[in-house]
C-alpha positions as CSV (number, residue, x, y, z in Angstrom):
1,X,-38.6,-57.3,44.3
2,X,-41.3,-54.6,43.6
3,X,-43.4,-53.3,46.4
4,X,-46.4,-54.8,44.7
5,X,-44.8,-58.3,44.6
6,X,-44.1,-57.8,48.1
7,X,-47.4,-57.0,49.1
8,X,-48.7,-59.9,46.8
9,X,-46.3,-62.5,48.4
10,X,-47.1,-61.1,52.2
11,X,-51.0,-61.7,51.3
12,X,-50.3,-65.0,49.7
13,X,-52.1,-64.2,46.6
14,X,-51.3,-65.3,43.1
15,X,-50.9,-63.2,40.4
16,X,-54.0,-64.9,38.7
17,X,-56.1,-64.1,42.0
18,X,-55.1,-60.5,41.9
19,X,-55.6,-60.3,38.2
20,X,-59.3,-61.7,38.4
21,X,-60.1,-59.2,41.3
22,X,-58.8,-56.4,39.4
23,X,-60.2,-57.5,36.0
24,X,-57.2,-57.6,34.0
25,X,-55.0,-60.7,32.7
26,X,-52.2,-62.3,34.9
27,X,-49.7,-61.0,32.2
28,X,-50.8,-57.4,33.0
29,X,-50.1,-58.0,36.8
30,X,-46.7,-59.5,35.6
31,X,-45.8,-56.4,33.4
32,X,-46.9,-54.1,36.5
33,X,-44.7,-56.1,39.0
34,X,-41.7,-55.8,36.4
35,X,-41.9,-51.9,36.1
36,X,-43.8,-51.8,32.7
37,X,-46.1,-49.1,33.6
38,X,-47.9,-48.9,30.0
39,X,-49.7,-52.0,31.6
40,X,-51.0,-50.1,34.5
41,X,-53.9,-47.6,34.1
42,X,-55.3,-45.5,36.8
43,X,-58.3,-47.5,37.0
44,X,-56.1,-50.7,37.4
45,X,-54.0,-49.0,40.2
46,X,-57.3,-48.2,42.1
47,X,-58.5,-51.7,41.8
48,X,-55.1,-52.9,43.1
49,X,-55.2,-50.5,46.0
50,X,-58.7,-51.5,46.7
51,X,-57.6,-55.0,47.0
52,X,-54.7,-54.4,49.4
53,X,-56.5,-51.3,51.2
54,X,-53.6,-49.2,50.5
55,X,-52.4,-46.0,48.5
56,X,-50.9,-46.1,44.9
57,X,-47.6,-45.1,46.8
58,X,-47.5,-48.4,48.8
59,X,-47.6,-50.3,45.6
60,X,-46.2,-48.3,42.7
61,X,-42.8,-46.2,42.5
62,X,-43.2,-42.3,42.1
63,X,-41.8,-42.6,38.7
64,X,-44.7,-44.9,37.7
65,X,-47.2,-42.6,39.3
66,X,-46.0,-39.7,37.4
67,X,-46.5,-41.2,34.2
68,X,-50.0,-41.7,34.5
69,X,-52.1,-40.0,32.1
70,X,-55.6,-39.0,34.0
71,X,-58.7,-39.4,32.2
72,X,-60.4,-36.4,33.6
73,X,-59.9,-33.6,36.0
74,X,-60.9,-35.4,39.1
75,X,-58.4,-38.1,38.3
76,X,-55.7,-35.5,38.0
77,X,-56.6,-33.6,41.2
78,X,-56.5,-37.0,42.9
79,X,-53.0,-37.7,42.0
80,X,-51.8,-34.3,42.3
81,X,-53.2,-34.5,46.0
82,X,-51.4,-37.7,46.7
83,X,-48.2,-36.5,45.7
84,X,-48.5,-33.4,47.4
85,X,-49.3,-35.2,50.7
86,X,-46.5,-37.7,50.3
87,X,-43.8,-35.4,49.2
88,X,-44.9,-31.7,50.2
89,X,-46.6,-31.8,53.5
């Protein structure tokens, strides 16, 4: 079971409820929970983290995080800082 699915179950939230909050389809949440990161944009990850009051590292594995393509310099800096804090500090 993925981290995201574990957190969703622990909070008692359905894929549909999470999808509605995030602004994506239920299928997108299912894809993310099954490790298909092509369905998870940075914006989607941010909204999921907002819902659970967590960081991307708490819901996504590092491999998925490293495959993100930041849309701008600020997203790139944020991602680099998060990785450094988690693995370098």
